[in-house]
ZADO-432975 format. One record per residue (C-alpha): x, y, z; residue number from 1; residue in one letter. Coordinates in Angstrom, 2 decimals, decimal comma. Each point is the difference from the previous one (the first is absolute). Last residue first. Example, Ala and Ser with C-alpha at 12.3 -4.5 7.8 and 13.67 -1.06 7.14 Angstrom:
% ZADO-432975
ATOM       c1       c2       c3  lumti  roti
ATOM    13,67    -1,06     7,14      2     S
ATOM    -1,37    -3,44     0,66      1     A
***
This chain:
% ZADO-432975
ATOM       c1       c2       c3  lumti  roti
ATOM    26,14    19,88    23,99    408     X
ATOM     2,82    -0,02    -2,48    407     X
ATOM     2,58     1,66     2,23    406     X
ATOM     2,81     1,47    -2,06    405     X
ATOM     3,40    -1,29     1,16    404     X
ATOM     1,70     2,15     2,59    403     X
ATOM     2,55     2,43    -1,37    402     X
ATOM     3,71    -0,60     0,41    401     X
ATOM     0,23    -1,99    -3,22    400     X
ATOM    -1,63     2,78    -1,99    399     X
ATOM     3,03     1,00    -2,04    398     X
ATOM    -0,20     3,35    -1,78    397     X
ATOM    -1,37    -0,17    -3,52    396     X
ATOM    -1,06    -3,20    -1,71    395     X
ATOM    -1,15     0,39    -3,58    394     X
ATOM    -0,13     3,77    -0,28    393     X
ATOM     3,55     0,42     1,35    392     X
ATOM     1,26     3,41    -1,17    391     X
ATOM    -3,35     1,81    -0,02    390     X
ATOM    -1,60    -2,24     2,61    389     X
ATOM     2,47     1,06     2,67    388     X
ATOM    -1,57    -1,57     3,09    387     X
ATOM     0,13     2,00     3,20    386     X
ATOM     2,35    -1,25     2,74    385     X
ATOM    -1,01     1,76     3,23    384     X
ATOM    -3,70    -0,81    -0,51    383     X
ATOM     0,72    -3,70    -0,51    382     X
ATOM     2,27    -0,74     2,97    381     X
ATOM    -1,99     2,46     2,19    380     X
ATOM    -3,49    -1,43    -0,51    379     X
ATOM     0,15    -3,34     1,76    378     X
ATOM     1,81     1,27     3,07    377     X
ATOM    -2,29     3,04     0,09    376     X
ATOM    -2,98    -2,33     0,23    375     X
ATOM    -2,50    -0,43    -2,80    374     X
ATOM    -3,28     1,94    -0,02    373     X
ATOM    -3,42    -0,83     1,47    372     X
ATOM    -0,99     3,60     0,68    371     X
ATOM     1,30     3,05    -1,89    370     X
ATOM     2,02     2,65     1,83    369     X
ATOM     3,06    -0,57    -2,19    368     X
ATOM    -0,49    -2,28    -3,03    367     X
ATOM     2,47    -2,89    -0,09    366     X
ATOM    -2,32    -2,55    -1,59    365     X
ATOM    -2,07    -2,74     1,60    364     X
ATOM    -3,46     1,36    -0,76    363     X
ATOM    -0,75     2,41    -2,87    362     X
ATOM    -3,29    -1,53    -1,26    361     X
ATOM    -2,33     2,06    -2,19    360     X
ATOM    -3,61     0,32    -1,13    359     X
ATOM    -0,29     3,33    -1,79    358     X
ATOM    -2,95     2,26     0,85    357     X
ATOM     2,10     3,12    -0,46    356     X
ATOM    -0,12     0,90     3,71    355     X
ATOM     0,87    -3,61     0,77    354     X
ATOM     3,26     0,57    -1,82    353     X
ATOM     1,29     1,98     2,96    352     X
ATOM     3,80    -0,01     0,06    351     X
ATOM     0,09    -0,55    -3,76    350     X
ATOM    -1,57     3,46    -0,31    349     X
ATOM     3,43     1,59     0,30    348     X
ATOM     2,92    -2,42    -0,23    347     X
ATOM     0,16    -3,16     2,08    346     X
ATOM     3,44    -0,58     1,53    345     X
ATOM     2,25    -2,88     1,07    344     X
ATOM    -1,08    -2,83    -2,26    343     X
ATOM     1,55    -3,29     1,13    342     X
ATOM    -2,47    -2,60    -1,31    341     X
ATOM    -2,71    -2,11     1,64    340     X
ATOM    -2,95     2,17    -1,09    339     X
ATOM    -0,21     1,80    -3,36    338     X
ATOM    -3,65    -0,53    -0,95    337     X
ATOM    -1,83     2,64    -2,05    336     X
ATOM    -3,66    -0,57    -0,89    335     X
ATOM    -2,44     2,39    -1,72    334     X
ATOM     2,27     1,99    -2,33    333     X
ATOM    -1,93     1,58    -2,87    332     X
ATOM     1,32     3,57     0,12    331     X
ATOM     3,55    -0,80     1,11    330     X
ATOM     0,58     2,20     3,03    329     X
ATOM     1,83    -2,63     2,08    328     X
ATOM     2,40    -0,84    -2,83    327     X
ATOM     1,13     3,62    -0,43    326     X
ATOM     0,36     0,26     3,76    325     X
ATOM     2,99    -2,32    -0,14    324     X
ATOM     0,44    -2,60     2,77    323     X
ATOM     3,54     0,84     1,05    322     X
ATOM     3,03    -2,28     0,23    321     X
ATOM    -0,16    -3,78     0,31    320     X
ATOM    -1,09    -3,20    -1,73    319     X
ATOM     1,06    -3,32     1,52    318     X
ATOM    -3,21    -1,85    -1,00    317     X
ATOM    -3,18    -1,18     1,71    316     X
ATOM    -2,43     2,56    -1,44    315     X
ATOM     0,34     1,59    -3,46    314     X
ATOM    -3,72     0,12    -0,82    313     X
ATOM    -1,54     2,61    -2,29    312     X
ATOM    -3,68    -0,09    -0,98    311     X
ATOM    -1,90     2,58    -2,07    310     X
ATOM     2,57     1,24    -2,52    309     X
ATOM    -1,62     1,89    -2,89    308     X
ATOM     2,11     3,17     0,37    307     X
ATOM     3,28    -1,88     0,06    306     X
ATOM     2,26     3,07     0,05    305     X
ATOM     0,85    -0,23     3,68    304     X
ATOM     1,50    -3,41    -0,78    303     X
ATOM     2,94     1,99    -1,40    302     X
ATOM     0,96     0,84     3,58    301     X
ATOM     1,45    -3,49     0,27    300     X
ATOM    -0,86    -1,51     3,40    299     X
ATOM     3,31    -0,04     1,82    298     X
ATOM     2,72    -2,62     0,30    297     X
ATOM    -0,23    -3,75     0,26    296     X
ATOM    -2,20    -2,84    -1,27    295     X
ATOM     0,26    -3,38     1,67    294     X
ATOM    -3,53    -1,25    -0,77    293     X
ATOM    -3,27    -0,24     1,90    292     X
ATOM    -1,87     2,76    -1,83    291     X
ATOM     0,50     1,19    -3,57    290     X
ATOM    -3,69     0,64    -0,76    289     X
ATOM    -0,84     2,61    -2,64    288     X
ATOM    -3,64     0,49    -1,05    287     X
ATOM    -1,42     2,67    -2,29    286     X
ATOM     2,86     0,36    -2,48    285     X
ATOM    -0,81     1,85    -3,22    284     X
ATOM     3,03     2,32     0,23    283     X
ATOM     2,52    -2,79     0,35    282     X
ATOM     2,86     2,49    -0,43    281     X
ATOM     0,28     0,40     3,79    280     X
ATOM     1,23    -3,59     0,19    279     X
ATOM     3,02     1,39    -1,87    278     X
ATOM     1,20     1,35     3,36    277     X
ATOM     1,29    -3,51     0,72    276     X
ATOM    -1,03    -1,50     3,35    275     X
ATOM     3,33    -0,65     1,65    274     X
ATOM     1,78    -3,29     0,50    273     X
ATOM    -1,69    -3,31     0,80    272     X
ATOM    -2,94    -2,06    -1,26    271     X
ATOM    -0,67    -3,23     1,90    270     X
ATOM    -3,37    -0,58    -1,75    269     X
ATOM    -2,20     0,60     3,04    268     X
ATOM    -2,57     2,30    -1,61    267     X
ATOM     0,74     0,99    -3,61    266     X
ATOM    -3,41     1,34    -1,11    265     X
ATOM    -0,06     2,46    -2,91    264     X
ATOM    -3,41     1,28    -1,14    263     X
ATOM    -0,77     2,57    -2,71    262     X
ATOM     2,66    -0,72    -2,62    261     X
ATOM    -0,90     1,18    -3,52    260     X
ATOM     2,20     2,75    -1,42    259     X
ATOM     2,63    -0,16     2,71    258     X
ATOM     1,00    -3,65    -0,32    257     X
ATOM     3,42     0,94    -1,43    256     X
ATOM     0,56     1,93     3,25    255     X
ATOM     0,74    -3,34     1,67    254     X
ATOM     3,32     0,47    -1,83    253     X
ATOM     1,32     1,50     3,23    252     X
ATOM     0,32    -3,56     1,32    251     X
ATOM    -1,66    -1,17     3,24    250     X
ATOM     2,98    -1,51     1,69    249     X
ATOM     1,29    -3,47     0,72    248     X
ATOM    -2,01    -2,75     1,65    247     X
ATOM    -2,62    -1,98    -1,90    246     X
ATOM    -1,32    -2,22     2,77    245     X
ATOM    -3,76    -0,18    -0,58    244     X
ATOM    -2,83     1,26     2,16    243     X
ATOM    -1,36     2,79    -2,20    242     X
ATOM     0,48     0,15    -3,79    241     X
ATOM    -3,19     1,88    -0,92    240     X
ATOM     0,19     2,08    -3,18    239     X
ATOM    -3,13     1,80    -1,27    238     X
ATOM    -0,34     2,38    -2,97    237     X
ATOM     2,45    -1,88    -2,20    236     X
ATOM     0,84     1,50    -3,41    235     X
ATOM     3,71    -0,67     0,26    234     X
ATOM     3,15     1,56    -1,42    233     X
ATOM     3,03    -2,00     0,97    232     X
ATOM     1,50    -0,29     3,44    231     X
ATOM     3,75     0,31     0,10    230     X
ATOM     1,08    -0,98     3,51    229     X
ATOM    -1,89    -3,32    -0,03    228     X
ATOM    -1,87    -0,49     3,32    227     X
ATOM     2,35    -1,97     2,18    226     X
ATOM     0,30    -3,72     0,43    225     X
ATOM    -2,72    -2,20     1,54    224     X
ATOM    -3,56    -1,15    -0,63    223     X
ATOM    -1,40    -2,25     2,71    222     X
ATOM    -3,69     0,82    -0,40    221     X
ATOM    -2,35     2,25     1,91    220     X
ATOM    -0,46     2,81    -2,53    219     X
ATOM     0,29    -0,41    -3,76    218     X
ATOM    -2,96     2,10    -1,17    217     X
ATOM     0,59     1,81    -3,32    216     X
ATOM    -2,66     2,28    -1,51    215     X
ATOM    -0,30     1,68    -3,42    214     X
ATOM     2,59    -2,17    -1,70    213     X
ATOM     1,78     1,50    -3,02    212     X
ATOM     3,26    -1,79     0,69    211     X
ATOM     3,20     1,90     0,76    210     X
ATOM     0,34    -0,91     3,65    209     X
ATOM    -0,56    -3,71    -0,53    208     X
ATOM     2,91    -0,07    -2,45    207     X
ATOM     2,42     0,33     2,94    206     X
ATOM    -0,87    -3,58     1,04    205     X
ATOM    -0,84    -0,21     3,71    204     X
ATOM     2,44    -2,02     2,05    203     X
ATOM    -0,64    -3,23     1,92    202     X
ATOM    -3,16    -1,36     1,55    201     X
ATOM    -3,63    -0,85    -0,67    200     X
ATOM    -1,87    -1,45     2,97    199     X
ATOM    -3,42     1,56    -0,49    198     X
ATOM    -1,83     2,87     1,67    197     X
ATOM     0,11     2,48    -2,87    196     X
ATOM     0,26    -1,00    -3,67    195     X
ATOM    -2,45     2,56    -1,45    194     X
ATOM     0,68     1,31    -3,51    193     X
ATOM    -2,42     2,37    -1,76    192     X
ATOM     0,72     1,32    -3,49    191     X
ATOM     0,86    -3,08    -2,06    190     X
ATOM    -0,59     0,45    -3,73    189     X
ATOM     3,44    -0,98    -1,36    188     X
ATOM     0,61    -2,94     2,33    187     X
ATOM     3,75    -0,71    -0,17    186     X
ATOM     0,79     1,57     3,39    185     X
ATOM    -2,47    -2,38     1,65    184     X
ATOM     2,19    -2,94    -1,03    183     X
ATOM     2,67     1,40     2,34    182     X
ATOM    -1,63    -1,76     2,93    181     X
ATOM     2,17     1,50     2,79    180     X
ATOM     1,94    -2,94     1,37    179     X
ATOM    -1,64    -3,12     1,37    178     X
ATOM    -3,13    -0,58     2,03    177     X
ATOM    -3,78     0,29    -0,09    176     X
ATOM    -1,79    -0,51     3,29    175     X
ATOM    -3,07     2,19    -0,56    174     X
ATOM    -1,21     3,39     1,16    173     X
ATOM     0,46     1,84    -3,29    172     X
ATOM    -0,06    -1,52    -3,48    171     X
ATOM    -1,85     2,91    -1,61    170     X
ATOM     0,77     0,52    -3,69    169     X
ATOM    -1,84     2,75    -1,93    168     X
ATOM     0,17     0,84    -3,69    167     X
ATOM     0,77    -3,34    -1,61    166     X
ATOM    -0,52     0,36    -3,75    165     X
ATOM     3,33    -1,60    -1,04    164     X
ATOM    -0,49    -3,01     2,24    163     X
ATOM     2,55    -2,27    -1,70    162     X
ATOM     2,72     1,09     2,47    161     X
ATOM    -2,06    -1,81     2,63    160     X
ATOM     1,88    -3,06    -1,25    159     X
ATOM     2,83     0,87     2,40    158     X
ATOM    -2,01    -1,57     2,82    157     X
ATOM    -0,07     1,80     3,38    156     X
ATOM     1,77    -2,37     2,37    155     X
ATOM    -1,28    -2,11     2,87    154     X
ATOM    -2,99     0,68     2,21    153     X
ATOM    -3,64     1,02    -0,30    152     X
ATOM    -1,51     0,42     3,43    151     X
ATOM    -2,73     2,53    -0,70    150     X
ATOM    -0,53     3,63     0,90    149     X
ATOM     0,17     1,81    -3,35    148     X
ATOM    -0,18    -2,08    -3,17    147     X
ATOM    -1,33     2,64    -2,40    146     X
ATOM     1,13    -0,43    -3,62    145     X
ATOM    -0,93     2,63    -2,56    144     X
ATOM    -0,22     0,61    -3,74    143     X
ATOM     0,33    -3,66    -0,94    142     X
ATOM     0,13    -0,69    -3,73    141     X
ATOM     2,97    -2,41     0,04    140     X
ATOM    -1,56    -2,50     2,36    139     X
ATOM     2,36    -2,67    -1,37    138     X
ATOM     2,77     1,43     2,19    137     X
ATOM    -1,91    -1,33     2,99    136     X
ATOM     1,20    -3,41    -1,22    135     X
ATOM     3,26     0,62     1,87    134     X
ATOM    -1,80    -0,92     3,24    133     X
ATOM    -0,50     2,42     2,93    132     X
ATOM     0,01    -2,30     3,01    131     X
ATOM    -2,44    -0,91     2,74    130     X
ATOM    -1,81     1,17     3,10    129     X
ATOM    -3,27     1,91    -0,33    128     X
ATOM    -1,03     2,39     2,78    127     X
ATOM    -2,65     1,46    -2,36    126     X
ATOM     0,74     3,60     0,97    125     X
ATOM     0,36     1,16    -3,63    124     X
ATOM    -0,55    -2,66    -2,65    123     X
ATOM    -0,69     2,40    -2,87    122     X
ATOM     1,17    -1,06    -3,47    121     X
ATOM    -0,70     2,30    -2,94    120     X
ATOM    -0,31     0,18    -3,79    119     X
ATOM    -0,85    -3,55    -1,03    118     X
ATOM    -1,05     0,32    -3,66    117     X
ATOM    -3,13     0,56    -2,06    116     X
ATOM     0,60     1,08    -3,58    115     X
ATOM    -2,24     2,49    -1,78    114     X
ATOM     1,40     0,50    -3,53    113     X
ATOM     3,14     1,72    -1,28    112     X
ATOM     1,38    -0,03     3,54    111     X
ATOM     1,36     3,34     1,26    110     X
ATOM    -0,84    -0,82     3,62    109     X
ATOM    -0,99    -3,61     0,82    108     X
ATOM    -3,57    -0,12     1,24    107     X
ATOM    -0,30    -0,80     3,67    106     X
ATOM     0,36    -2,86     2,44    105     X
ATOM     0,42    -0,15     3,75    104     X
ATOM     1,24    -2,95     2,03    103     X
ATOM    -0,35     0,11     3,81    102     X
ATOM    -2,62    -2,74     0,07    101     X
ATOM    -0,06    -1,86    -3,31    100     X
ATOM    -2,84     0,95    -2,33     99     X
ATOM     2,30     1,52    -2,63     98     X
ATOM     1,87    -3,32    -0,02     97     X
ATOM    -2,91    -1,83    -1,60     96     X
ATOM     2,03    -3,10    -0,94     95     X
ATOM    -0,70    -2,19     2,97     94     X
ATOM     0,83     0,29     3,69     93     X
ATOM     1,46     2,94     1,89     92     X
ATOM    -3,07    -0,06     2,24     91     X
ATOM     1,95    -1,08     3,10     90     X
ATOM     2,57     2,73    -0,64     89     X
ATOM    -1,16     2,50     2,61     88     X
ATOM    -0,86    -2,82     2,38     87     X
ATOM     0,45     2,14     3,14     86     X
ATOM     2,66    -2,25     1,53     85     X
ATOM     2,00    -0,37    -3,23     84     X
ATOM     3,16    -1,95     0,82     83     X
ATOM     2,14    -2,00    -2,42     82     X
ATOM    -0,11     2,24    -3,06     81     X
ATOM     2,48    -1,54    -2,46     80     X
ATOM    -2,66    -1,88    -2,01     79     X
ATOM    -2,26     3,07    -0,10     78     X
ATOM     2,74     1,93    -1,78     77     X
ATOM     0,30    -2,62    -2,75     76     X
ATOM    -3,79     0,10    -0,39     75     X
ATOM     0,14     3,77    -0,25     74     X
ATOM     2,70    -0,01    -2,64     73     X
ATOM    -1,57    -2,68    -2,22     72     X
ATOM    -3,40     1,71     0,19     71     X
ATOM     1,58     3,36    -0,79     70     X
ATOM     1,61    -1,44    -3,13     69     X
ATOM    -3,38    -1,34    -1,06     68     X
ATOM    -1,53     3,38     0,80     67     X
ATOM     2,39     1,62    -2,44     66     X
ATOM    -0,68    -2,73    -2,60     65     X
ATOM    -3,80     0,58     0,12     64     X
ATOM    -1,42    -3,40    -1,00     63     X
ATOM     0,31    -1,03     3,66     62     X
ATOM    -3,43     1,33     0,60     61     X
ATOM    -1,31     2,91     1,99     60     X
ATOM    -2,91     0,36     2,36     59     X
ATOM    -0,12     3,53     1,29     58     X
ATOM     1,54     2,26     2,58     57     X
ATOM     1,15     2,86    -2,17     56     X
ATOM     1,34     3,33     1,14     55     X
ATOM    -2,03     3,11    -0,40     54     X
ATOM     0,63     3,28    -1,74     53     X
ATOM    -1,67     3,26     1,05     52     X
ATOM     2,98     0,98     2,13     51     X
ATOM     0,37     1,58     3,40     50     X
ATOM     3,62     0,40     1,11     49     X
ATOM     1,55    -1,64     3,06     48     X
ATOM     3,79    -0,20    -0,16     47     X
ATOM     1,38    -2,22     2,74     46     X
ATOM     0,52     1,24     3,51     45     X
ATOM     2,78    -0,78     2,42     44     X
ATOM     0,64    -1,07     3,55     43     X
ATOM     3,15    -0,09     2,08     42     X
ATOM    -0,17    -2,00     3,22     41     X
ATOM     2,87    -0,18     2,48     40     X
ATOM     1,73     3,30    -0,69     39     X
ATOM    -3,37     1,67    -0,24     38     X
ATOM    -2,19     0,96    -2,90     37     X
ATOM    -3,15     1,77    -1,07     36     X
ATOM    -0,40     0,78    -3,69     35     X
ATOM    -0,17     3,75    -0,66     34     X
ATOM     1,18    -0,28    -3,59     33     X
ATOM     0,05    -3,03    -2,28     32     X
ATOM    -1,31     1,95    -3,00     31     X
ATOM    -3,65     0,08    -0,99     30     X
ATOM     0,00     0,79    -3,71     29     X
ATOM     1,64    -1,80    -2,87     28     X
ATOM    -0,47     1,76    -3,35     27     X
ATOM    -1,25    -2,30    -2,77     26     X
ATOM     2,61    -1,27    -2,46     25     X
ATOM    -2,41    -0,52    -2,97     24     X
ATOM     2,26    -2,32    -1,97     23     X
ATOM    -0,73    -3,01     2,19     22     X
ATOM     1,79    -0,42     3,31     21     X
ATOM    -2,37     2,44     1,64     20     X
ATOM    -2,99    -2,10    -1,08     19     X
ATOM     1,62    -3,04     1,51     18     X
ATOM     0,69     1,89     3,19     17     X
ATOM    -3,49     1,46     0,12     16     X
ATOM    -1,38    -3,49    -0,35     15     X
ATOM     2,29    -1,17     2,77     14     X
ATOM    -0,91     2,80     2,34     13     X
ATOM    -3,78    -0,23     0,04     12     X
ATOM    -0,02    -3,76     0,33     11     X
ATOM     2,66     0,18     2,71     10     X
ATOM    -2,03     2,50     1,99      9     X
ATOM    -3,17    -2,08    -0,29      8     X
ATOM     1,74    -3,26     0,85      7     X
ATOM     1,77     1,49     3,01      6     X
ATOM    -3,31     1,34     1,27      5     X
ATOM    -1,77    -3,32    -0,55      4     X
ATOM     2,63    -2,10     1,77      3     X
ATOM     0,54    -2,94    -2,27      2     X
ATOM    -1,15    -3,54     0,66      1     X
***
């Protein structure tokens, strides 16, 4: 059985996706902005756009070669599903694949005559355990795959490279393993990539940062190595890499995302060094979360130019210096968290953000006459040795004498 809301949203989206992938190139509305998140549970939204077109749930015969391929693929998949507590796949029997639960059909875009094909798979929250077989590559007309919140394990098959129309891939909340699945980089139509909450590991390929993805969710995996120093141009509006072990610095080339990036979430990724002033070039940014890292030095004054910024979180780092008034008077700022650092002064209105209606947290810093601050013994080693971000942007003054950030 399929959750009715999920089914309705998927039906709306996949037909739009197929229509978008035809020559009409409809404008995508409804960006991934204002989604709620925390370091433990990051949520996202898919595109929801009304459309007059409907998907097909009808009796079909094996005479359609595309549906024949789909039948072979889905039966192969069913054979490697070894746990299906909600019986999602119990009706995956017979040739009428468009009537299978979680399988959605539509007319193939740009076909010379009406041709029904499998356009979407939605098994979200089914709690299914199994593998992703190579036969999934036979579903070459898929516009979207939603497998969120299951127990699929093993590797992502390389045969997904056949899915040239795939627009949205959500494999989140599973038990998939191995290195970053580079097959996704070969998908020419992919816009939305969600691999969060799996067991992927190893470095990220530099090519990821030059793809035309709209949203990239990689949080809560075991990815390592640093973010590539020379990021290419990207059209991403949302990047969430939280809870991995990248290390290294946030490179100045982050400015290459300026024309599109609206949300950047790098919570607990072991980043070090200074926050580059080039972050201030991200003029569309609404959400910036760099909390729970090993960042040093001051808040770049360039952030004062981010007129659209609504949420800024730099808590649980080694940052120091003044909290600049230019940040505190940003016109759209609603939440500013800079607790558990070593800031020694709040400029101007920063001393009373409540008067501006801004929710803030300045605990556990070195702010004189403010409650709940660090001790003098904790503050002195950092305050007396300011970080020189100009000469040492990727690792300024040593922080060995400072207490480790408290992630609680």
